C-alpha positions in Angstrom: 0.0 0.0 0.0 1.2 3.5 -0.9 0.7 6.4 1.4 0.6 9.9 0.0 1.3 12.3 2.8 -0.9 15.2 4.0 -0.3 18.6 2.6 -1.5 22.2 3.1 -3.8 23.7 0.5 -2.1 26.6 -1.1 -5.4 28.4 -1.5 -7.0 28.3 2.0 -4.2 26.7 4.1 -6.4 23.9 5.3 -5.0 20.3 5.5 -5.4 18.1 2.6 -5.6 14.6 4.2 -3.2 11.8 3.5 -4.3 9.1 1.2 -3.7 5.3 1.2 -3.9 3.6 -2.2 -3.0 0.4 -3.8 -2.4 2.1 -7.2 -1.3 5.7 -7.7 -2.0 6.9 -11.2 -0.4 10.0 -12.6 -2.5 13.1 -12.1 -2.7 15.5 -15.0 -6.0 17.2 -14.1 -7.9 17.9 -10.9 -10.1 14.9 -11.2 -7.1 12.6 -11.3 -5.7 13.9 -8.0 -6.2 11.6 -5.0 -5.6 14.6 -2.6 -7.9 17.5 -3.2 -9.3 20.6 -1.5 -12.8 20.7 -2.8 -13.4 24.1 -1.3 -10.6 25.7 -3.4 -10.8 23.2 -6.3 -7.1 22.6 -6.0 -5.6 19.1 -6.3 -2.2 17.8 -5.4 -0.4 15.6 -7.9 0.0 12.1 -6.8 3.7 12.4 -6.1 4.8 10.7 -2.9 7.6 13.2 -2.3 6.1 16.5 -1.0 8.9 18.4 -2.7 7.8 17.1 -6.1 4.1 17.7 -5.7 2.5 20.0 -8.2 -0.8 21.7 -7.5 -3.5 21.5 -10.2 -6.4 24.0 -10.3 -9.8 22.5 -11.2 -12.4 24.2 -13.2 -14.5 26.5 -11.0 -17.9 25.2 -10.0 -20.8 26.8 -11.9 -22.6 29.5 -10.0 -26.2 28.5 -9.2 -28.7 30.6 -11.1 -30.2 33.5 -9.1 -33.6 32.9 -7.6 -36.4 34.5 -9.6 -39.0 36.3 -7.5 -42.4 34.6 -7.6 -45.1 36.6 -9.3 -48.5 36.6 -7.5 -51.2 34.8 -9.6 
């Protein structure tokens, strides 16, 4: 089993938790990252060595449409 160590999110400073995995695929986009800050949409590449980790920015989440006022009937 491979353990990817915890890291700090470069966006908000919160801890991105460590991950245990049997297989560690390369991460070239946010969705491939095993360690992520979903709040900031930043993922950490799947490198085991913290000095070699690259941070990958995910696409921003779409904004919810504004609520339309209800017209009286």
